N, C-alpha and C positions, 0 to 999 in steps of 0.2 A: 097289886100293880101288875098289869099284863106284861107279857114279854115284849110286845111292841112298845109300850110306854117306857119300859126300862131301856130298850135300845135307843129310843129317841133321847131320853135323859142322858144316857152315857155318851151319845154322840155330841150333845150340847156341852156337856162337861169337858169332853176331850177337845172340842173346838175352842172353848174359852181358855183352857189351860194352854193350848198351843199358841193362841194369840198373846196371852200374858207372857209366856216364855220368850216368844219372838220379839216382844216389845220391851223387854227389860233385859238388856244384855251388855256385853262388853265389846268394845271395838266396833269396827265396821267403817263404811264409807258414808259420805253425806248423802242427802236425799236427792240425788240426780240432778243433772243439768245446772245451768246458771253459772256465770263466771263470778265467783266469790273472792277470787284473788288469794285464797288460803295457800300458804306454803306448808306442806305436810312435814311435821317434825317426827323424829325417830322415837320420841317419848310419849306419843299419843296426843300431843298438843300441836294444833295447827295455828299458825299466826298469819296476820296480814300486815305487810309493810305500811307504815303510817300514811304515805301518799296514795295508797290504793284501797283504803277502807271505805265501806259504805255505811250510811247512817242506820242505826238500829230503828226498827219500826215503832209505832205507837204501842207502848206497853202500859195500859191503864185499865182499871176496873176495880172490882171488889176483891178484897183479900179474904182468906179463909176465915178470918174473924169478923167479917162484915164491914170493914173500913174501906175507904176509897184510897187508891194509890195510883199515882202517875209517875212513872220512872223518869219522864222528861224533867221533873222537878229536881232530879239529882245531877243535872248537867253541871260540869265543873268538877265532879267527883268521878273516880273510876267505879264502875258498877259491875259486880259479879252477879250473873244471872244463872241460877241453878234450876233446871227442869227436873222434877221429881214426882213420885207418887208413893203413897203410903203402902201400896201393894208390892212395891219393887224391892227385892232383896238387896241389890247393889246400892240402892238409895239409902237403905238402913245402914249399910257398911260405911258409906262416906259421910253420913250426917254428923258424926262426932267431929270430923275434921272441918267441916264447914262451920259448925258451931264454934270450934276453937279459933279458927282463923278470923271469922267475922268479929269475934270479941277482941282479938289481938289487934286488929286494924281499925277498930271502931272510930277512933279519933284522928285517923291518918288520911282522910280524904277518900275513903273507900266506903261504898254502900253495898250491901248484899240484898238481893231480892230473889225469892223463890217463885217458880211457876209450878203450882200443883196441878197435875194433869191426870185424867182418867179416874179420879176418885168420884164416886157417884153422889157423895155428900161431903160436907166439910168436917163432919165428926171424926172420921179416921185421920184426916189431915191434921186437925188440931191436936189430937192425941199423939200423933207422930212427932210433931214439933215439940210438944211438952216432954215427951219421953227422951228426946235426943238433945234437949237444951237449945233449940233453935229460937232465937229471939228477934230475928229480922222478919219483915213481912213476906208473905207469899200470896201472889195473885191466884185466884181460884179459876182454873181453866179446864173444866172437866172434859171438854170435847176437843181440846188442842187448837182452838182458834188462834190463840196468841202465838203459838209456835209457827203457824202457817203464815203469819204476817212477815216473818223474816224473808229476806231475799232467797229465792229458790237455791237449794244446795247448801245453805248455812246450817240448818238443823235437819235431822232425820227423825220424824215422829216415831219411828220404830226403835230408836235408840234412847232409852231412858235408863239412867240419868244422863243428862248432857249439861255442859257448863259453857257459858260465854263470858268473856271479859269485854266490857264496853269502855272505851277510853273517855277522857275528860270532855271531848267534843261530841260525845254521843255516838261514836262509830264503833262497829264491831272490830276488835283487835285480835282476839284469840278464842279458840274453842277446844273443847275436849268432848268426844262422843262416847265417853265411858266413865265409870266411877273413878274418883280421885281420892288420894290421901292428902294430908297436909303438905307434904313435900311437893307433889305434883301441882297442887293448887297454888302454892307460892311461886312455882316456876312460871305459871301463867300470869299471876298477878303482879309480881315485882317489876318486871320490865315495863309494863304499861304504866304502873304507878310512878316509875322513875322518869317517864317522859315529861318534857316541859310543855 
């Protein structure tokens, strides 16, 4: 391999690594602009008062296991939407908590849905879910199109993992733009679930 070829290869690897590291992190702000009515919490969880919430966009398509899913079918339930990738270290850390809480609240009017992003095939995503005991469906969104359907400022495509809680009327009620453990996830979920 020539010196020039090595330099080009090393530059490409460095650029890919930088993109991966910048896209998979902890904390941060939302993706600029847009009045989303979020009230920033001191615990990493932002909420929207019930009267100021906006409807979640169409979240439908193929899941990582090839089925068809439309989140609108879950109206009347509280929906936890977790954006993740098999390549993301913090996603691996939080997966055990999402598995635990999703099973704990399975019959209590709560649905969990993943949005798998930036995996170039479904193979690593399926393996990730199997390894971490994830039993709820995940929409396959390799290019981030589903994330971009949300009102500007709701999600930041650079912050993976991210989690949203959608209320029983199909409106975005809470978000976290960082990895969560079960305690933080329940702090997001329980107030929305308690709403009439």
